[in-house]
All heavy atoms as a GROMACS GRO file, in nm:
protein
  578
    1VAL      N    1  -1.018  -2.825  -0.400
    1VAL     CA    2  -1.047  -2.694  -0.456
    1VAL      C    3  -1.000  -2.584  -0.361
    1VAL      O    4  -0.945  -2.484  -0.407
    1VAL     CB    5  -1.198  -2.681  -0.486
    1VAL    CG1    6  -1.233  -2.542  -0.527
    1VAL    CG2    7  -1.242  -2.780  -0.588
    2VAL      N    8  -1.020  -2.605  -0.232
    2VAL     CA    9  -0.978  -2.503  -0.134
    2VAL      C   10  -0.827  -2.485  -0.138
    2VAL      O   11  -0.777  -2.373  -0.142
    2VAL     CB   12  -1.026  -2.542   0.008
    2VAL    CG1   13  -0.968  -2.449   0.112
    2VAL    CG2   14  -1.177  -2.540   0.015
    3LEU      N   15  -0.754  -2.595  -0.137
    3LEU     CA   16  -0.608  -2.586  -0.139
    3LEU      C   17  -0.556  -2.521  -0.266
    3LEU      O   18  -0.462  -2.440  -0.260
    3LEU     CB   19  -0.546  -2.725  -0.124
    3LEU     CG   20  -0.541  -2.780   0.018
    3LEU    CD1   21  -0.482  -2.919   0.018
    3LEU    CD2   22  -0.465  -2.690   0.109
    4LEU      N   23  -0.617  -2.553  -0.379
    4LEU     CA   24  -0.575  -2.490  -0.504
    4LEU      C   25  -0.596  -2.340  -0.500
    4LEU      O   26  -0.511  -2.263  -0.545
    4LEU     CB   27  -0.649  -2.552  -0.622
    4LEU     CG   28  -0.608  -2.693  -0.660
    4LEU    CD1   29  -0.697  -2.746  -0.772
    4LEU    CD2   30  -0.463  -2.697  -0.702
    5ASN      N   31  -0.709  -2.297  -0.447
    5ASN     CA   32  -0.735  -2.154  -0.437
    5ASN      C   33  -0.639  -2.085  -0.341
    5ASN      O   34  -0.591  -1.975  -0.368
    5ASN     CB   35  -0.880  -2.128  -0.394
    5ASN     CG   36  -0.976  -2.148  -0.508
    5ASN    OD1   37  -0.949  -2.109  -0.620
    5ASN    ND2   38  -1.088  -2.210  -0.480
    6LEU      N   39  -0.611  -2.149  -0.228
    6LEU     CA   40  -0.516  -2.091  -0.134
    6LEU      C   41  -0.377  -2.081  -0.194
    6LEU      O   42  -0.306  -1.980  -0.176
    6LEU     CB   43  -0.511  -2.173  -0.005
    6LEU     CG   44  -0.634  -2.161   0.086
    6LEU    CD1   45  -0.623  -2.260   0.202
    6LEU    CD2   46  -0.651  -2.020   0.137
    7LEU      N   47  -0.336  -2.184  -0.267
    7LEU     CA   48  -0.206  -2.181  -0.332
    7LEU      C   49  -0.200  -2.073  -0.441
    7LEU      O   50  -0.098  -2.005  -0.456
    7LEU     CB   51  -0.172  -2.318  -0.391
    7LEU     CG   52  -0.141  -2.426  -0.290
    7LEU    CD1   53  -0.126  -2.562  -0.359
    7LEU    CD2   54  -0.016  -2.393  -0.211
    8LEU      N   55  -0.308  -2.056  -0.514
    8LEU     CA   56  -0.314  -1.952  -0.617
    8LEU      C   57  -0.302  -1.813  -0.554
    8LEU      O   58  -0.226  -1.728  -0.602
    8LEU     CB   59  -0.444  -1.964  -0.698
    8LEU     CG   60  -0.466  -1.855  -0.802
    8LEU    CD1   61  -0.360  -1.864  -0.911
    8LEU    CD2   62  -0.606  -1.866  -0.860
    9VAL      N   63  -0.376  -1.790  -0.447
    9VAL     CA   64  -0.370  -1.661  -0.378
    9VAL      C   65  -0.230  -1.636  -0.324
    9VAL      O   66  -0.174  -1.527  -0.337
    9VAL     CB   67  -0.475  -1.654  -0.266
    9VAL    CG1   68  -0.452  -1.535  -0.175
    9VAL    CG2   69  -0.615  -1.649  -0.324
   10ALA      N   70  -0.169  -1.739  -0.263
   10ALA     CA   71  -0.033  -1.725  -0.210
   10ALA      C   72   0.066  -1.694  -0.322
   10ALA      O   73   0.155  -1.609  -0.306
   10ALA     CB   74   0.008  -1.852  -0.136
   11HIS      N   75   0.050  -1.760  -0.434
   11HIS     CA   76   0.140  -1.737  -0.548
   11HIS      C   77   0.126  -1.594  -0.600
   11HIS      O   78   0.227  -1.525  -0.622
   11HIS     CB   79   0.110  -1.838  -0.659
   11HIS     CG   80   0.187  -1.814  -0.784
   11HIS    ND1   81   0.322  -1.839  -0.794
   11HIS    CD2   82   0.149  -1.765  -0.904
   11HIS    CE1   83   0.363  -1.807  -0.916
   11HIS    NE2   84   0.259  -1.761  -0.984
   12LEU      N   85   0.005  -1.550  -0.620
   12LEU     CA   86  -0.017  -1.414  -0.672
   12LEU      C   87   0.031  -1.309  -0.573
   12LEU      O   88   0.091  -1.208  -0.612
   12LEU     CB   89  -0.165  -1.394  -0.704
   12LEU     CG   90  -0.219  -1.477  -0.820
   12LEU    CD1   91  -0.370  -1.459  -0.835
   12LEU    CD2   92  -0.148  -1.440  -0.949
   13TYR      N   93   0.008  -1.330  -0.445
   13TYR     CA   94   0.055  -1.236  -0.343
   13TYR      C   95   0.207  -1.232  -0.342
   13TYR      O   96   0.268  -1.125  -0.333
   13TYR     CB   97   0.000  -1.277  -0.206
   13TYR     CG   98   0.025  -1.176  -0.098
   13TYR    CD1   99  -0.056  -1.064  -0.086
   13TYR    CD2  100   0.127  -1.194  -0.005
   13TYR    CE1  101  -0.034  -0.970   0.015
   13TYR    CE2  102   0.149  -1.101   0.095
   13TYR     CZ  103   0.068  -0.991   0.105
   13TYR     OH  104   0.090  -0.899   0.204
   14GLY      N  105   0.268  -1.349  -0.351
   14GLY     CA  106   0.414  -1.357  -0.355
   14GLY      C  107   0.474  -1.285  -0.474
   14GLY      O  108   0.575  -1.214  -0.462
   15ARG      N  109   0.412  -1.299  -0.590
   15ARG     CA  110   0.460  -1.229  -0.709
   15ARG      C  111   0.447  -1.079  -0.693
   15ARG      O  112   0.536  -1.002  -0.732
   15ARG     CB  113   0.383  -1.276  -0.833
   15ARG     CG  114   0.428  -1.412  -0.879
   15ARG     CD  115   0.359  -1.455  -1.005
   15ARG     NE  116   0.386  -1.358  -1.112
   15ARG     CZ  117   0.329  -1.363  -1.231
   15ARG    NH1  118   0.242  -1.458  -1.258
   15ARG    NH2  119   0.358  -1.274  -1.323
   16GLY      N  120   0.337  -1.036  -0.634
   16GLY     CA  121   0.318  -0.893  -0.609
   16GLY      C  122   0.422  -0.838  -0.512
   16GLY      O  123   0.476  -0.730  -0.532
   17LEU      N  124   0.450  -0.917  -0.407
   17LEU     CA  125   0.552  -0.875  -0.311
   17LEU      C  126   0.688  -0.865  -0.377
   17LEU      O  127   0.765  -0.772  -0.350
   17LEU     CB  128   0.559  -0.973  -0.195
   17LEU     CG  129   0.457  -0.958  -0.085
   17LEU    CD1  130   0.477  -1.065   0.021
   17LEU    CD2  131   0.460  -0.821  -0.024
   18GLN      N  132   0.719  -0.962  -0.462
   18GLN     CA  133   0.847  -0.958  -0.532
   18GLN      C  134   0.863  -0.829  -0.611
   18GLN      O  135   0.969  -0.766  -0.608
   18GLN     CB  136   0.859  -1.077  -0.629
   18GLN     CG  137   0.938  -1.190  -0.578
   18GLN     CD  138   0.952  -1.297  -0.685
   18GLN    OE1  139   0.873  -1.306  -0.779
   18GLN    NE2  140   1.052  -1.381  -0.670
   19ARG      N  141   0.758  -0.791  -0.680
   19ARG     CA  142   0.764  -0.668  -0.760
   19ARG      C  143   0.783  -0.545  -0.673
   19ARG      O  144   0.860  -0.456  -0.706
   19ARG     CB  145   0.638  -0.653  -0.843
   19ARG     CG  146   0.628  -0.752  -0.954
   19ARG     CD  147   0.503  -0.729  -1.031
   19ARG     NE  148   0.536  -0.732  -1.173
   19ARG     CZ  149   0.450  -0.712  -1.268
   19ARG    NH1  150   0.324  -0.686  -1.239
   19ARG    NH2  151   0.486  -0.719  -1.393
   20LEU      N  152   0.710  -0.542  -0.561
   20LEU     CA  153   0.724  -0.427  -0.471
   20LEU      C  154   0.861  -0.422  -0.407
   20LEU      O  155   0.925  -0.317  -0.399
   20LEU     CB  156   0.619  -0.434  -0.360
   20LEU     CG  157   0.478  -0.388  -0.393
   20LEU    CD1  158   0.386  -0.412  -0.275
   20LEU    CD2  159   0.478  -0.241  -0.430
   21TRP      N  160   0.908  -0.536  -0.358
   21TRP     CA  161   1.032  -0.539  -0.283
   21TRP      C  162   1.154  -0.530  -0.373
   21TRP      O  163   1.264  -0.504  -0.326
   21TRP     CB  164   1.038  -0.664  -0.196
   21TRP     CG  165   0.943  -0.658  -0.079
   21TRP    CD1  166   0.866  -0.551  -0.041
   21TRP    CD2  167   0.913  -0.762   0.012
   21TRP    NE1  168   0.791  -0.584   0.068
   21TRP    CE2  169   0.818  -0.713   0.103
   21TRP    CE3  170   0.957  -0.893   0.025
   21TRP    CZ2  171   0.768  -0.789   0.207
   21TRP    CZ3  172   0.906  -0.969   0.129
   21TRP    CH2  173   0.813  -0.918   0.218
   22ARG      N  174   1.136  -0.554  -0.502
   22ARG     CA  175   1.249  -0.542  -0.594
   22ARG      C  176   1.299  -0.397  -0.599
   22ARG      O  177   1.417  -0.372  -0.615
   22ARG     CB  178   1.208  -0.588  -0.734
   22ARG     CG  179   1.324  -0.614  -0.824
   22ARG     CD  180   1.282  -0.675  -0.956
   22ARG     NE  181   1.200  -0.793  -0.937
   22ARG     CZ  182   1.101  -0.829  -1.017
   22ARG    NH1  183   1.072  -0.755  -1.123
   22ARG    NH2  184   1.030  -0.936  -0.994
   23VAL      N  185   1.207  -0.304  -0.584
   23VAL     CA  186   1.246  -0.163  -0.587
   23VAL      C  187   1.286  -0.110  -0.450
   23VAL      O  188   1.328   0.003  -0.438
   23VAL     CB  189   1.132  -0.076  -0.646
   23VAL    CG1  190   1.111  -0.107  -0.791
   23VAL    CG2  191   1.005  -0.090  -0.567
   24GLY      N  192   1.273  -0.189  -0.348
   24GLY     CA  193   1.314  -0.149  -0.212
   24GLY      C  194   1.228  -0.218  -0.109
   24GLY      O  195   1.105  -0.209  -0.115
   25ILE      N  196   1.290  -0.288  -0.016
   25ILE     CA  197   1.213  -0.363   0.084
   25ILE      C  198   1.128  -0.268   0.167
   25ILE      O  199   1.163  -0.152   0.188
   25ILE     CB  200   1.305  -0.449   0.172
   25ILE    CG1  201   1.223  -0.551   0.247
   25ILE    CG2  202   1.387  -0.365   0.266
   25ILE    CD1  203   1.297  -0.674   0.284
   26ASN      N  204   1.015  -0.318   0.213
   26ASN     CA  205   0.917  -0.244   0.293
   26ASN      C  206   0.852  -0.130   0.216
   26ASN      O  207   0.800  -0.038   0.274
   26ASN     CB  208   0.979  -0.190   0.422
   26ASN     CG  209   1.010  -0.299   0.519
   26ASN    OD1  210   0.960  -0.411   0.507
   26ASN    ND2  211   1.093  -0.269   0.615
   27ARG      N  212   0.858  -0.137   0.087
   27ARG     CA  213   0.792  -0.033   0.008
   27ARG      C  214   0.649  -0.076  -0.018
   27ARG      O  215   0.622  -0.157  -0.104
   27ARG     CB  216   0.866  -0.013  -0.122
   27ARG     CG  217   0.816   0.103  -0.199
   27ARG     CD  218   0.901   0.127  -0.321
   27ARG     NE  219   0.852   0.247  -0.385
   27ARG     CZ  220   0.928   0.336  -0.439
   27ARG    NH1  221   1.058   0.320  -0.438
   27ARG    NH2  222   0.877   0.442  -0.496
   28GLY      N  223   0.556  -0.024   0.061
   28GLY     CA  224   0.416  -0.057   0.045
   28GLY      C  225   0.368  -0.166   0.138
   28GLY      O  226   0.262  -0.156   0.195
   29VAL      N  227   0.446  -0.272   0.154
   29VAL     CA  228   0.407  -0.384   0.240
   29VAL      C  229   0.527  -0.421   0.326
   29VAL      O  230   0.634  -0.454   0.275
   29VAL     CB  231   0.362  -0.508   0.157
   29VAL    CG1  232   0.328  -0.624   0.248
   29VAL    CG2  233   0.245  -0.473   0.068
   30ALA      N  234   0.508  -0.416   0.458
   30ALA     CA  235   0.616  -0.451   0.549
   30ALA      C  236   0.628  -0.603   0.560
   30ALA      O  237   0.535  -0.677   0.527
   30ALA     CB  238   0.588  -0.391   0.687
   31VAL      N  239   0.742  -0.646   0.608
   31VAL     CA  240   0.767  -0.789   0.622
   31VAL      C  241   0.666  -0.851   0.719
   31VAL      O  242   0.614  -0.960   0.694
   31VAL     CB  243   0.912  -0.814   0.669
   31VAL    CG1  244   0.935  -0.961   0.699
   31VAL    CG2  245   1.010  -0.766   0.564
   32TRP      N  246   0.635  -0.782   0.828
   32TRP     CA  247   0.541  -0.837   0.926
   32TRP      C  248   0.401  -0.850   0.864
   32TRP      O  249   0.327  -0.941   0.900
   32TRP     CB  250   0.539  -0.755   1.054
   32TRP     CG  251   0.477  -0.618   1.041
   32TRP    CD1  252   0.540  -0.501   1.014
   32TRP    CD2  253   0.338  -0.587   1.055
   32TRP    NE1  254   0.450  -0.398   1.008
   32TRP    CE2  255   0.325  -0.447   1.034
   32TRP    CE3  256   0.224  -0.661   1.082
   32TRP    CZ2  257   0.202  -0.381   1.040
   32TRP    CZ3  258   0.102  -0.595   1.088
   32TRP    CH2  259   0.092  -0.456   1.067
   33GLN      N  260   0.365  -0.762   0.773
   33GLN     CA  261   0.236  -0.771   0.708
   33GLN      C  262   0.229  -0.893   0.616
   33GLN      O  263   0.127  -0.962   0.610
   33GLN     CB  264   0.206  -0.644   0.629
   33GLN     CG  265   0.182  -0.523   0.716
   33GLN     CD  266   0.175  -0.395   0.637
   33GLN    OE1  267   0.256  -0.373   0.546
   33GLN    NE2  268   0.079  -0.310   0.672
   34ALA      N  269   0.336  -0.918   0.544
   34ALA     CA  270   0.342  -1.036   0.458
   34ALA      C  271   0.337  -1.164   0.542
   34ALA      O  272   0.270  -1.261   0.505
   34ALA     CB  273   0.468  -1.032   0.373
   35ALA      N  274   0.405  -1.163   0.657
   35ALA     CA  275   0.403  -1.279   0.746
   35ALA      C  276   0.263  -1.301   0.803
   35ALA      O  277   0.217  -1.415   0.816
   35ALA     CB  278   0.504  -1.262   0.857
   36ALA      N  279   0.195  -1.193   0.837
   36ALA     CA  280   0.059  -1.204   0.889
   36ALA      C  281  -0.034  -1.261   0.781
   36ALA      O  282  -0.119  -1.347   0.811
   36ALA     CB  283   0.007  -1.068   0.935
   37PHE      N  284  -0.018  -1.217   0.659
   37PHE     CA  285  -0.101  -1.269   0.549
   37PHE      C  286  -0.076  -1.418   0.530
   37PHE      O  287  -0.170  -1.496   0.514
   37PHE     CB  288  -0.072  -1.193   0.420
   37PHE     CG  289  -0.164  -1.229   0.307
   37PHE    CD1  290  -0.291  -1.176   0.301
   37PHE    CD2  291  -0.123  -1.316   0.208
   37PHE    CE1  292  -0.378  -1.210   0.196
   37PHE    CE2  293  -0.208  -1.350   0.104
   37PHE     CZ  294  -0.336  -1.296   0.099
   38ALA      N  295   0.050  -1.458   0.534
   38ALA     CA  296   0.084  -1.601   0.521
   38ALA      C  297   0.025  -1.682   0.636
   38ALA      O  298  -0.026  -1.792   0.615
   38ALA     CB  299   0.235  -1.618   0.515
   39GLY      N  300   0.030  -1.626   0.756
   39GLY     CA  301  -0.032  -1.694   0.870
   39GLY      C  302  -0.182  -1.707   0.854
   39GLY      O  303  -0.242  -1.808   0.891
   40GLY      N  304  -0.245  -1.603   0.799
   40GLY     CA  305  -0.389  -1.609   0.774
   40GLY      C  306  -0.424  -1.715   0.671
   40GLY      O  307  -0.522  -1.790   0.688
   41LEU      N  308  -0.344  -1.726   0.565
   41LEU     CA  309  -0.368  -1.830   0.465
   41LEU      C  310  -0.348  -1.968   0.524
   41LEU      O  311  -0.423  -2.061   0.495
   41LEU     CB  312  -0.277  -1.810   0.344
   41LEU     CG  313  -0.308  -1.693   0.251
   41LEU    CD1  314  -0.212  -1.694   0.133
   41LEU    CD2  315  -0.451  -1.697   0.203
   42ALA      N  316  -0.246  -1.983   0.608
   42ALA     CA  317  -0.222  -2.112   0.673
   42ALA      C  318  -0.339  -2.149   0.764
   42ALA      O  319  -0.383  -2.265   0.766
   42ALA     CB  320  -0.092  -2.108   0.752
   43THR      N  321  -0.391  -2.052   0.835
   43THR     CA  322  -0.507  -2.077   0.922
   43THR      C  323  -0.629  -2.115   0.839
   43THR      O  324  -0.706  -2.205   0.878
   43THR     CB  325  -0.536  -1.953   1.008
   43THR    OG1  326  -0.419  -1.919   1.081
   43THR    CG2  327  -0.650  -1.980   1.105
   44LEU      N  328  -0.649  -2.050   0.726
   44LEU     CA  329  -0.758  -2.089   0.637
   44LEU      C  330  -0.742  -2.233   0.591
   44LEU      O  331  -0.839  -2.308   0.584
   44LEU     CB  332  -0.765  -1.995   0.516
   44LEU     CG  333  -0.820  -1.856   0.540
   44LEU    CD1  334  -0.799  -1.770   0.416
   44LEU    CD2  335  -0.965  -1.863   0.577
   45GLY      N  336  -0.619  -2.270   0.558
   45GLY     CA  337  -0.594  -2.408   0.517
   45GLY      C  338  -0.625  -2.507   0.628
   45GLY      O  339  -0.684  -2.613   0.604
   46ILE      N  340  -0.587  -2.473   0.750
   46ILE     CA  341  -0.616  -2.561   0.863
   46ILE      C  342  -0.766  -2.573   0.886
   46ILE      O  343  -0.819  -2.681   0.909
   46ILE     CB  344  -0.546  -2.510   0.990
   46ILE    CG1  345  -0.395  -2.528   0.977
   46ILE    CG2  346  -0.598  -2.580   1.115
   46ILE    CD1  347  -0.315  -2.455   1.082
   47ALA      N  348  -0.836  -2.462   0.877
   47ALA     CA  349  -0.980  -2.462   0.904
   47ALA      C  350  -1.061  -2.529   0.794
   47ALA      O  351  -1.161  -2.594   0.820
   47ALA     CB  352  -1.030  -2.320   0.925
   48LEU      N  353  -1.017  -2.516   0.668
   48LEU     CA  354  -1.100  -2.560   0.557
   48LEU      C  355  -1.050  -2.682   0.481
   48LEU      O  356  -1.126  -2.742   0.405
   48LEU     CB  357  -1.117  -2.444   0.457
   48LEU     CG  358  -1.182  -2.318   0.512
   48LEU    CD1  359  -1.180  -2.208   0.409
   48LEU    CD2  360  -1.324  -2.347   0.560
   49ALA      N  361  -0.924  -2.720   0.500
   49ALA     CA  362  -0.871  -2.832   0.421
   49ALA      C  363  -0.799  -2.936   0.506
   49ALA      O  364  -0.721  -3.014   0.454
   49ALA     CB  365  -0.776  -2.778   0.314
   50SER      N  366  -0.824  -2.937   0.634
   50SER     CA  367  -0.763  -3.036   0.721
   50SER      C  368  -0.872  -3.135   0.766
   50SER      O  369  -0.989  -3.118   0.731
   50SER     CB  370  -0.701  -2.967   0.843
   50SER     OG  371  -0.801  -2.922   0.932
   51PRO      N  372  -0.836  -3.233   0.845
   51PRO     CA  373  -0.938  -3.325   0.897
   51PRO      C  374  -1.044  -3.256   0.983
   51PRO      O  375  -1.148  -3.314   1.011
   51PRO     CB  376  -0.856  -3.424   0.980
   51PRO     CG  377  -0.720  -3.421   0.922
   51PRO     CD  378  -0.700  -3.281   0.874
   52LEU      N  379  -1.018  -3.132   1.022
   52LEU     CA  380  -1.118  -3.057   1.098
   52LEU      C  381  -1.245  -3.035   1.016
   52LEU      O  382  -1.355  -3.036   1.073
   52LEU     CB  383  -1.059  -2.923   1.142
   52LEU     CG  384  -1.147  -2.831   1.224
   52LEU    CD1  385  -1.186  -2.899   1.355
   52LEU    CD2  386  -1.077  -2.700   1.249
   53ASP      N  387  -1.232  -3.016   0.887
   53ASP     CA  388  -1.349  -2.987   0.803
   53ASP      C  389  -1.449  -3.103   0.800
   53ASP      O  390  -1.566  -3.083   0.829
   53ASP     CB  391  -1.306  -2.946   0.663
   53ASP     CG  392  -1.421  -2.893   0.581
   53ASP    OD1  393  -1.504  -2.817   0.636
   53ASP    OD2  394  -1.430  -2.929   0.463
   54PRO      N  395  -1.407  -3.227   0.766
   54PRO     CA  396  -1.506  -3.335   0.770
   54PRO      C  397  -1.556  -3.365   0.912
   54PRO      O  398  -1.672  -3.403   0.929
   54PRO     CB  399  -1.432  -3.456   0.713
   54PRO     CG  400  -1.296  -3.415   0.681
   54PRO     CD  401  -1.281  -3.270   0.711
   55LEU      N  402  -1.470  -3.343   1.010
   55LEU     CA  403  -1.512  -3.366   1.147
   55LEU      C  404  -1.619  -3.266   1.190
   55LEU      O  405  -1.704  -3.297   1.273
   55LEU     CB  406  -1.389  -3.355   1.240
   55LEU     CG  407  -1.404  -3.402   1.383
   55LEU    CD1  408  -1.445  -3.548   1.388
   55LEU    CD2  409  -1.276  -3.378   1.458
   56SER      N  410  -1.616  -3.147   1.130
   56SER     CA  411  -1.715  -3.045   1.165
   56SER      C  412  -1.856  -3.084   1.120
   56SER      O  413  -1.954  -3.030   1.171
   56SER     CB  414  -1.676  -2.910   1.108
   56SER     OG  415  -1.688  -2.909   0.968
   57ASP      N  416  -1.866  -3.176   1.025
   57ASP     CA  417  -1.998  -3.226   0.986
   57ASP      C  418  -2.056  -3.317   1.092
   57ASP      O  419  -2.178  -3.330   1.103
   57ASP     CB  420  -1.989  -3.303   0.853
   57ASP     CG  421  -1.955  -3.212   0.737
   57ASP    OD1  422  -1.984  -3.092   0.744
   57ASP    OD2  423  -1.899  -3.264   0.637
   58GLU      N  424  -1.969  -3.379   1.170
   58GLU     CA  425  -2.012  -3.475   1.272
   58GLU      C  426  -2.031  -3.411   1.409
   58GLU      O  427  -2.123  -3.447   1.482
   58GLU     CB  428  -1.909  -3.588   1.283
   58GLU     CG  429  -1.878  -3.659   1.154
   58GLU     CD  430  -1.989  -3.754   1.112
   58GLU    OE1  431  -2.052  -3.813   1.202
   58GLU    OE2  432  -2.010  -3.768   0.990
   59LEU      N  433  -1.938  -3.321   1.445
   59LEU     CA  434  -1.938  -3.266   1.580
   59LEU      C  435  -1.961  -3.115   1.579
   59LEU      O  436  -1.894  -3.042   1.504
   59LEU     CB  437  -1.802  -3.292   1.648
   59LEU     CG  438  -1.762  -3.438   1.666
   59LEU    CD1  439  -1.618  -3.445   1.714
   59LEU    CD2  440  -1.855  -3.505   1.764
   60ALA      N  441  -2.052  -3.071   1.663
   60ALA     CA  442  -2.077  -2.927   1.674
   60ALA      C  443  -1.955  -2.855   1.730
   60ALA      O  444  -1.926  -2.742   1.690
   60ALA     CB  445  -2.198  -2.902   1.762
   61SER      N  446  -1.882  -2.920   1.819
   61SER     CA  447  -1.764  -2.856   1.876
   61SER      C  448  -1.657  -2.833   1.769
   61SER      O  449  -1.592  -2.727   1.767
   61SER     CB  450  -1.707  -2.941   1.990
   61SER     OG  451  -1.671  -3.070   1.944
   62ALA      N  452  -1.637  -2.927   1.680
   62ALA     CA  453  -1.541  -2.910   1.571
   62ALA      C  454  -1.588  -2.799   1.477
   62ALA      O  455  -1.506  -2.720   1.426
   62ALA     CB  456  -1.522  -3.040   1.494
   63HIS      N  457  -1.717  -2.791   1.454
   63HIS     CA  458  -1.773  -2.687   1.372
   63HIS      C  459  -1.746  -2.549   1.432
   63HIS      O  460  -1.709  -2.454   1.362
   63HIS     CB  461  -1.924  -2.710   1.356
   63HIS     CG  462  -1.991  -2.612   1.267
   63HIS    ND1  463  -1.980  -2.612   1.130
   63HIS    CD2  464  -2.073  -2.507   1.297
   63HIS    CE1  465  -2.051  -2.514   1.079
   63HIS    NE2  466  -2.108  -2.446   1.178
   64MET      N  467  -1.761  -2.540   1.564
   64MET     CA  468  -1.736  -2.411   1.631
   64MET      C  469  -1.588  -2.377   1.633
   64MET      O  470  -1.552  -2.260   1.619
   64MET     CB  471  -1.795  -2.414   1.772
   64MET     CG  472  -1.948  -2.418   1.774
   64MET     SD  473  -2.028  -2.302   1.661
   64MET     CE  474  -1.976  -2.146   1.726
   65VAL      N  475  -1.501  -2.476   1.646
   65VAL     CA  476  -1.356  -2.450   1.638
   65VAL      C  477  -1.324  -2.395   1.499
   65VAL      O  478  -1.246  -2.300   1.486
   65VAL     CB  479  -1.276  -2.578   1.668
   65VAL    CG1  480  -1.130  -2.561   1.628
   65VAL    CG2  481  -1.288  -2.615   1.815
   66GLN      N  482  -1.385  -2.453   1.399
   66GLN     CA  483  -1.364  -2.405   1.262
   66GLN      C  484  -1.408  -2.258   1.250
   66GLN      O  485  -1.335  -2.176   1.193
   66GLN     CB  486  -1.443  -2.493   1.167
   66GLN     CG  487  -1.409  -2.476   1.022
   66GLN     CD  488  -1.488  -2.572   0.935
   66GLN    OE1  489  -1.603  -2.604   0.964
   66GLN    NE2  490  -1.425  -2.618   0.829
   67HIS      N  491  -1.522  -2.225   1.304
   67HIS     CA  492  -1.570  -2.086   1.301
   67HIS      C  493  -1.475  -1.993   1.375
   67HIS      O  494  -1.446  -1.882   1.328
   67HIS     CB  495  -1.710  -2.075   1.363
   67HIS     CG  496  -1.819  -2.102   1.266
   67HIS    ND1  497  -1.858  -2.013   1.169
   67HIS    CD2  498  -1.900  -2.209   1.252
   67HIS    CE1  499  -1.956  -2.064   1.099
   67HIS    NE2  500  -1.983  -2.183   1.147
   68MET      N  501  -1.428  -2.036   1.491
   68MET     CA  502  -1.337  -1.951   1.569
   68MET      C  503  -1.207  -1.926   1.495
   68MET      O  504  -1.153  -1.815   1.497
   68MET     CB  505  -1.308  -2.014   1.706
   68MET     CG  506  -1.427  -2.021   1.799
   68MET     SD  507  -1.489  -1.858   1.841
   68MET     CE  508  -1.648  -1.860   1.760
   69LEU      N  509  -1.154  -2.029   1.429
   69LEU     CA  510  -1.033  -2.011   1.349
   69LEU      C  511  -1.055  -1.911   1.236
   69LEU      O  512  -0.972  -1.825   1.210
   69LEU     CB  513  -0.987  -2.144   1.293
   69LEU     CG  514  -0.918  -2.240   1.389
   69LEU    CD1  515  -0.894  -2.375   1.322
   69LEU    CD2  516  -0.788  -2.182   1.440
   70LEU      N  517  -1.168  -1.924   1.169
   70LEU     CA  518  -1.196  -1.836   1.056
   70LEU      C  519  -1.220  -1.692   1.099
   70LEU      O  520  -1.167  -1.598   1.040
   70LEU     CB  521  -1.319  -1.888   0.978
   70LEU     CG  522  -1.301  -2.019   0.906
   70LEU    CD1  523  -1.434  -2.069   0.852
   70LEU    CD2  524  -1.200  -2.007   0.795
   71VAL      N  525  -1.298  -1.673   1.205
   71VAL     CA  526  -1.339  -1.538   1.246
   71VAL      C  527  -1.233  -1.470   1.332
   71VAL      O  528  -1.204  -1.351   1.312
   71VAL     CB  529  -1.474  -1.543   1.319
   71VAL    CG1  530  -1.511  -1.409   1.376
   71VAL    CG2  531  -1.583  -1.593   1.226
   72ASN      N  532  -1.177  -1.542   1.428
   72ASN     CA  533  -1.089  -1.479   1.526
   72ASN      C  534  -0.940  -1.485   1.491
   72ASN      O  535  -0.862  -1.410   1.549
   72ASN     CB  536  -1.110  -1.540   1.665
   72ASN     CG  537  -1.246  -1.511   1.719
   72ASN    OD1  538  -1.304  -1.408   1.692
   72ASN    ND2  539  -1.300  -1.605   1.795
   73VAL      N  540  -0.901  -1.573   1.403
   73VAL     CA  541  -0.759  -1.585   1.370
   73VAL      C  542  -0.733  -1.546   1.224
   73VAL      O  543  -0.655  -1.454   1.198
   73VAL     CB  544  -0.707  -1.729   1.397
   73VAL    CG1  545  -0.559  -1.740   1.363
   73VAL    CG2  546  -0.731  -1.768   1.543
   74ALA      N  547  -0.797  -1.615   1.131
   74ALA     CA  548  -0.767  -1.593   0.989
   74ALA      C  549  -0.808  -1.453   0.941
   74ALA      O  550  -0.729  -1.386   0.873
   74ALA     CB  551  -0.836  -1.700   0.904
   75ALA      N  552  -0.926  -1.410   0.975
   75ALA     CA  553  -0.974  -1.282   0.924
   75ALA      C  554  -0.885  -1.164   0.965
   75ALA      O  555  -0.848  -1.083   0.879
   75ALA     CB  556  -1.120  -1.258   0.966
   76PRO      N  557  -0.848  -1.150   1.092
   76PRO     CA  558  -0.760  -1.038   1.125
   76PRO      C  559  -0.621  -1.047   1.060
   76PRO      O  560  -0.563  -0.944   1.027
   76PRO     CB  561  -0.746  -1.046   1.279
   76PRO     CG  562  -0.860  -1.127   1.325
   76PRO     CD  563  -0.894  -1.220   1.213
   77LEU      N  564  -0.570  -1.168   1.044
   77LEU     CA  565  -0.437  -1.182   0.983
   77LEU      C  566  -0.438  -1.147   0.835
   77LEU      O  567  -0.345  -1.086   0.785
   77LEU     CB  568  -0.385  -1.324   1.004
   77LEU     CG  569  -0.343  -1.360   1.146
   77LEU    CD1  570  -0.306  -1.506   1.156
   77LEU    CD2  571  -0.229  -1.272   1.193
   78VAL      N  572  -0.544  -1.187   0.767
   78VAL     CA  573  -0.553  -1.159   0.623
   78VAL      C  574  -0.584  -1.011   0.605
   78VAL      O  575  -0.526  -0.944   0.524
   78VAL     CB  576  -0.658  -1.246   0.554
   78VAL    CG1  577  -0.683  -1.202   0.412
   78VAL    CG2  578  -0.615  -1.391   0.556
   0.00000   0.00000   0.00000
């Protein structure tokens, strides 16, 4: 479910970017902003849909790594 939602968000964002950039690149959203958003989505995927997620049920350290990825990496990028 997490991967499907991330893919849906990426698809919709990509379609929106296409529409904006069709009339002129960097109109409204810069390339670096789109790259940061993609990095944020990738980080969300790593934190929520990788082997880290089930491991976080077993280990407190894995749980905290998951939190750090979500709060300190993914949130600012998105």
